[in-house]
C-alpha positions in Angstrom: -56.4 -20.9 27.3 -57.0 -20.2 30.6 -53.2 -20.4 30.7 -52.3 -17.2 28.4 -54.5 -14.7 29.8 -53.4 -15.1 33.4 -49.8 -15.2 31.5 -50.8 -11.5 30.2 -52.6 -10.3 33.4 -49.7 -10.8 34.9 -47.3 -9.1 31.9 -49.7 -5.9 32.1 -49.3 -5.8 35.9 -45.8 -6.1 35.5 -45.6 -3.1 32.9 -47.4 -1.2 35.4 -45.3 -1.8 38.2 -42.5 -0.9 35.4 -43.9 2.4 35.0 -44.7 3.5 38.4 -40.5 3.0 39.4 -39.9 4.9 36.9 -42.1 7.2 37.6 -40.9 7.6 41.4 -37.5 7.7 40.5 -38.3 11.3 38.2 -39.8 12.6 41.4 -36.8 11.2 43.6 -34.3 12.9 41.2 -36.3 16.3 40.6 -36.6 16.2 44.6 -33.0 15.9 45.1 -32.0 18.6 42.7 -34.0 20.9 44.8 -32.5 20.7 47.3 -29.3 21.0 46.4 -30.4 24.5 45.0 -32.3 26.0 47.5 -29.0 25.0 50.0 -31.3 22.3 52.0 -33.5 25.1 53.5 -37.3 25.4 53.4 -38.5 27.3 56.1 -40.6 30.1 55.1 -39.1 33.7 54.9 -39.3 34.9 57.6 -42.3 37.3 58.4 -41.3 41.9 58.4 -41.9 43.7 61.2 -43.9 46.7 60.0 -41.7 48.7 62.0 -39.0 47.8 59.5 -41.7 48.8 56.3 -42.4 52.6 57.8 -38.5 52.6 57.8 -38.2 51.5 54.1 -40.7 53.8 52.9 -39.3 56.7 55.0 -35.8 56.5 53.6 -37.2 55.8 49.9 -37.0 59.5 47.5 -39.5 62.3 47.3 -40.9 63.4 44.6 -39.1 66.9 45.0 -35.6 65.5 46.2 -35.7 63.0 42.7 -36.1 66.2 41.1 -33.6 68.3 42.6 -31.0 65.6 42.4 -32.4 65.4 38.4 -31.2 68.8 38.1 -27.6 68.6 39.7 -27.1 65.4 37.6 -28.0 67.8 34.2 -25.4 70.4 34.0 -27.3 71.7 30.9 -30.2 72.9 33.1 -32.1 76.2 32.4 -31.5 78.5 35.1 -34.4 79.7 36.9 -36.6 82.4 34.8 -36.2 86.2 36.4 -39.3 88.4 35.2 -37.4 91.1 33.0 -37.1 94.5 34.5 -38.6 97.4 33.5 -37.2 99.9 31.8 -37.6 103.4 33.2 -40.0 105.9 31.9 -38.4 108.8 29.8 -39.1 112.1 32.3 -42.1 114.5 31.2 -39.1 117.7 30.6 -36.8 115.1 28.7 -40.7 114.2 26.1 -41.1 118.2 25.8 -37.3 118.9 24.5 -38.0 115.9 21.9 -41.3 117.4 21.3 -39.5 121.3 20.3 -36.6 119.3 18.6 -39.5 116.8 16.4 -40.8 118.0 13.0 -42.7 115.1 11.9 -46.2 116.0 12.8 -46.5 112.2 13.3 -43.9 111.8 15.3 -45.1 115.1 17.8 -48.7 113.7 18.0 -47.1 109.9 19.4 -45.0 112.5 22.2 -47.8 114.0 23.3 -49.6 110.7 23.6 -46.1 109.9 25.7 -46.4 113.1 27.8 -50.4 112.4 29.5 -48.8 109.1 29.9 -47.8 110.5 33.1 -50.9 111.7 34.4 -49.9 113.7 36.7 -49.8 118.1 37.1 -46.4 118.8 35.2 -47.7 116.7 32.1 -51.0 119.0 32.6 -48.5 121.8 32.3 -46.3 120.2 29.5 -49.1 120.5 27.8 -50.1 123.7 27.8 -47.0 124.8 26.6 -46.6 123.0 23.2 -50.5 123.7 22.7 -49.7 127.4 22.2 -46.1 127.1 20.6 -47.9 124.3 18.2 -49.2 125.4 15.0 -50.6 121.7 13.9 -54.3 121.5 14.5 -53.6 117.9 14.1 -51.0 118.2 16.8 -53.9 120.3 18.5 -56.2 117.9 18.4 -54.0 115.5 19.8 -52.5 117.7 22.9 -56.8 118.0 23.5 -57.0 114.6 23.6 -54.4 113.9 25.9 -55.3 116.4 28.4 -58.4 114.0 28.6 -57.2 111.3 29.4 -55.2 113.2 32.3 -57.8 112.7 35.3 -60.0 116.1 35.2 -59.0 116.9 39.1 -55.2 117.5 38.2 -54.3 121.0 38.0 -57.3 122.0 37.1 -56.4 125.6 36.5 -53.4 125.1 34.4 -56.4 122.9 32.1 -58.3 125.7 31.9 -56.0 127.5 30.6 -55.4 125.4 28.2 -59.3 124.6 27.4 -60.0 128.5 27.4 -57.3 129.4 24.6 -58.6 126.8 22.2 -61.9 128.3 22.2 -60.4 131.6 20.0 -57.8 131.9 17.2 -57.7 127.7 15.7 -59.6 125.8 13.9 -63.6 124.4 14.4 -62.6 121.3 15.4 -59.6 122.4 17.7 -62.7 124.6 18.9 -65.4 121.7 19.2 -63.4 119.5 20.9 -62.2 122.2 23.5 -65.6 122.5 23.7 -66.0 118.9 24.5 -63.7 118.6 26.8 -65.1 121.8 28.7 -68.4 120.2 29.3 -66.7 117.3 31.4 -65.2 119.4 34.1 -67.9 120.2 36.7 -66.8 123.4 37.9 -68.4 127.0 38.0 -66.2 128.9 35.3 -67.3 126.9 32.5 -70.7 127.8 31.7 -69.7 131.5 31.7 -67.6 129.9 29.1 -70.1 128.3 27.3 -71.9 131.2 26.9 -69.5 133.6 25.8 -68.9 131.0 22.7 -72.1 130.9 21.6 -72.8 134.4 21.5 -69.2 135.3 20.2 -68.2 132.3 17.9 -68.2 133.0 13.8 -69.5 129.2 13.0 -72.3 128.6 13.7 -72.0 125.1 14.0 -69.6 126.2 17.0 -72.3 128.5 18.8 -75.5 125.4 18.2 -72.6 123.4 19.8 -71.7 126.0 22.7 -75.4 126.4 23.2 -76.5 122.6 23.6 -73.1 122.2 26.3 -74.1 125.4 28.0 -78.0 124.2 28.5 -76.6 120.9 30.4 -73.9 123.0 32.7 -75.4 125.8 33.3 -77.0 126.1 37.4 
C-alpha cells in the first residue's frame, strides 16, 4: 500500500514537471517570435525635443489656409457677393415732365410723392408749378402732402406762395390742408394769412379752423 501511494505521488510530480516544460517552451517560442518581429531591437524610443514639436506645430496648416486651399480645389465655389449698385434716381425735371404727360390720377399722385422725395428747393418749385396746373382735388391734396414732407426751411418763399394760393378757389379739404401746413411754419407772414381766411372764407368750418390756428400762432 505504501508503495502504491509513493508511486502516485511520483506520477503527479512528473506531470507537473512536464506541464512546466511545455509552458516554458511556449514562452520561449513567443519571445523568439517577438524578437525577430522587432528586428532584434528592444530599446525604448528616443524622446522628441521640444523644438521639434514646436516646428511640427508651426508647420501645420492653419484654418485660414485650409479654407483657401479648399476654395482653390473647388472650381464651382461661388464668387464673393458684392452689394448691388443703387439705381440713379430720376431727376425732378424728368418727373415733372412725366407728371404733365400722365392722365391717370393715381399715377400723378405717385409722381407727386417721388418729386417730394428729393426734399430740396427744386422739388418745392416743381410742386408749386404742378399745383397751379392741377385740377383734381385729390392730386392737389397729394401735392400739399408732399410739400409738408419737404423740410420746412427749404424754399420758404416758394412754399408760402403755394399755400397762400391754396386758400382761395379750392375745395374745402384743400383749403383746410393749406391752413394746417401754414400753422406748422414759424414766420411772421403766417398770422395775417390765417386772419384773412377766418374773416373771408365762405365756409363756416374753414373759418373756425383758421380762427383756432390764428389764436395759436399770433404774436
